[in-house]
C-alpha positions in Angstrom: 191.0 103.5 197.1 193.5 105.5 199.2 195.8 108.1 197.8 198.9 106.0 198.4 197.2 102.9 197.1 196.2 104.6 193.8 199.7 106.0 193.4 201.2 102.5 194.1 198.9 100.9 191.5 199.9 103.5 188.9 203.5 103.2 189.8 203.4 99.4 189.4 201.9 99.9 185.9 204.7 102.3 184.9 207.4 100.0 186.3 206.0 97.0 184.4 206.0 98.9 181.2 209.6 100.2 181.8 210.8 96.7 182.8 209.4 95.1 179.7 210.8 97.8 177.5 214.2 97.6 179.2 214.3 93.8 178.6 214.2 94.4 174.9 217.0 97.0 175.0 219.2 95.8 177.8 222.3 96.9 176.1 220.8 100.4 175.9 219.7 100.7 179.5 219.4 104.3 180.7 219.5 105.7 184.2 215.7 105.9 184.1 215.6 102.1 183.3 218.1 101.3 186.1 216.1 103.4 188.6 212.9 101.7 187.6 214.5 98.3 188.0 215.8 99.2 191.5 212.3 100.5 192.4 210.7 97.3 191.2 213.1 95.3 193.4 212.1 97.4 196.4 215.5 99.0 196.6 214.0 102.5 197.0 217.2 104.1 198.4 219.1 103.0 195.2 216.1 104.0 193.0 216.1 107.4 194.6 219.8 107.8 194.2 219.5 107.0 190.5 216.2 108.8 189.7 216.7 112.1 191.5 219.3 113.4 189.1 217.2 112.2 186.1 214.2 114.0 187.6 216.3 117.1 188.3 217.2 117.1 184.6 213.4 117.3 183.7 212.3 113.8 183.0 208.6 113.7 183.9 208.4 110.0 184.6 211.4 110.2 186.9 209.8 113.2 188.6 206.6 111.2 189.1 208.5 108.3 190.6 210.5 110.5 192.9 207.2 112.2 194.0 205.8 108.7 194.7 208.7 107.8 196.9 208.3 111.0 198.9 204.5 110.6 199.1 204.7 107.0 200.4 208.0 107.1 202.4 209.8 104.7 200.1 213.6 105.1 200.7 213.0 108.5 202.4 211.0 110.0 205.2 207.4 110.6 204.0 207.2 114.2 202.9 204.1 115.4 201.1 205.5 118.9 200.4 208.5 117.4 198.6 206.2 114.9 196.9 204.0 117.8 195.7 207.1 119.6 194.4 208.1 116.6 192.2 204.5 115.9 191.1 204.0 119.5 190.1 207.1 119.4 187.9 205.9 116.3 186.2 202.3 117.6 185.9 203.5 120.8 184.3 204.8 118.6 181.5 201.5 116.9 181.0 202.1 113.7 183.1 198.6 112.4 183.8 199.6 110.3 186.8 201.3 113.2 188.4 198.4 115.4 187.7 196.1 113.0 189.5 198.5 112.9 192.5 198.5 116.7 192.7 194.7 116.7 192.6 194.7 114.3 195.5 197.2 116.3 197.5 195.7 119.8 196.8 192.3 121.1 196.1 192.2 122.9 192.7 194.1 126.1 193.1 196.4 126.4 190.1 199.4 125.6 192.2 201.3 123.9 189.4 200.4 126.3 186.6 
């Protein structure tokens, strides 16, 4: 499976989990939930607008999703260096999906340590 294909598959799994969880707590929706919903609708520009500040505040899932958007050019120009930056931030917090993405983008070198 291609790098982008694997990231998309993992992202869809994350979004389904977020969407199902947000349905149970609609009144308590967070920006992360709103960003995930925009992402699942394919409104990547809106998702990025919502998720980038959340990611900048240190949320690993938001960092992973922003990295995915840069890696695959969803709502932004494809930029693997920017994707790597976001993935490394999430991977440093133990995000397994982001760690796999970093491994795909870079050979093992300790870049995110």
